[in-house]
C-alpha positions as MATLAB code, in Angstrom:
seq = 'MQIEGFHLFQKRLGRHLQAFRKANHYSQERVGELLGMDRVSIGYIEQGKRAPKLSTLYALTSLYGITLSELFAFEQADTGPEIPDSQDSIC';
ca = [
      74.244   30.779   74.470;
      71.860   27.721   73.613;
      73.480   25.555   70.726;
      70.207   26.246   68.355;
      70.702   29.970   68.776;
      74.439   29.571   67.987;
      73.646   27.619   64.764;
      71.012   30.546   63.568;
      73.409   33.169   64.165;
      76.144   31.257   61.977;
      73.431   30.902   59.423;
      72.398   34.608   59.311;
      75.893   35.397   59.018;
      76.801   33.549   56.160;
      73.712   35.079   54.402;
      75.013   38.146   55.064;
      78.709   37.533   54.005;
      77.115   35.947   50.707;
      74.875   39.074   50.179;
      78.238   41.338   50.594;
      80.194   38.979   48.227;
      77.754   39.216   45.727;
      77.041   42.885   46.297;
      80.678   42.894   45.071;
      80.327   40.984   42.105;
      83.032   38.112   43.220;
      82.707   34.236   42.791;
      83.399   32.059   45.981;
      86.385   31.035   43.746;
      87.848   34.282   43.929;
      87.205   35.242   47.245;
      89.013   31.893   48.027;
      92.166   33.030   45.697;
      92.438   36.473   47.712;
      91.872   34.969   50.890;
      94.360   31.821   50.355;
      91.016   29.696   51.466;
      89.333   27.201   48.635;
      86.069   27.772   47.507;
      84.435   25.091   49.708;
      85.328   26.736   52.837;
      83.903   29.645   51.613;
      80.913   28.170   50.487;
      80.549   26.300   54.047;
      80.805   29.976   55.995;
      78.236   31.172   53.695;
      75.987   28.262   54.481;
      76.515   28.463   58.249;
      77.937   25.030   58.043;
      81.520   26.453   59.355;
      82.442   29.274   61.375;
      84.907   31.727   60.062;
      87.856   32.648   62.257;
      88.242   36.435   63.322;
      91.167   36.570   61.046;
      89.017   35.347   57.957;
      86.076   37.705   59.306;
      88.269   40.583   59.082;
      90.115   39.581   55.799;
      86.403   39.511   54.114;
      85.271   42.861   55.604;
      88.460   44.528   54.145;
      88.018   42.609   51.290;
      83.920   43.844   50.942;
      84.832   47.588   51.782;
      82.942   47.081   54.978;
      83.497   47.202   58.561;
      82.725   44.384   61.446;
      80.247   46.535   62.642;
      78.672   46.868   59.179;
      79.257   43.102   58.717;
      77.125   42.235   62.252;
      74.231   44.628   61.755;
      71.798   42.079   60.679;
      71.872   41.582   64.640;
      69.983   44.768   64.993;
      68.194   44.906   61.697;
      67.323   42.096   59.142;
      68.089   44.281   56.477;
      70.188   43.688   53.004;
      69.933   42.020   49.787;
      67.342   38.993   49.934;
      69.367   35.798   48.904;
      67.190   32.638   47.832;
      67.609   29.539   49.577;
      69.538   27.959   46.601;
      73.264   26.820   46.368;
      75.334   29.220   44.775;
      76.462   28.809   41.581;
      80.285   28.189   41.039;
      81.616   31.006   38.356;
];
């Protein structure tokens, strides 16, 4: 896989994670607390600046009540809530 392709995938995954977080009414800070991470790390993952570990993805899907298959469903169809490009506000 080309580097550009991976970065695009990482950014799309982050936006998808952000959509699930917002749909569950969590702030980045709260997700970080529940997963034992800081909110900056959650923000970097959602912005596509950091690739999450598999254990983090598993914890996030458990928290959001979805499966890993549902998380990666954006690869088949680009569906889900539309998220503006602006930075997420800290709650």
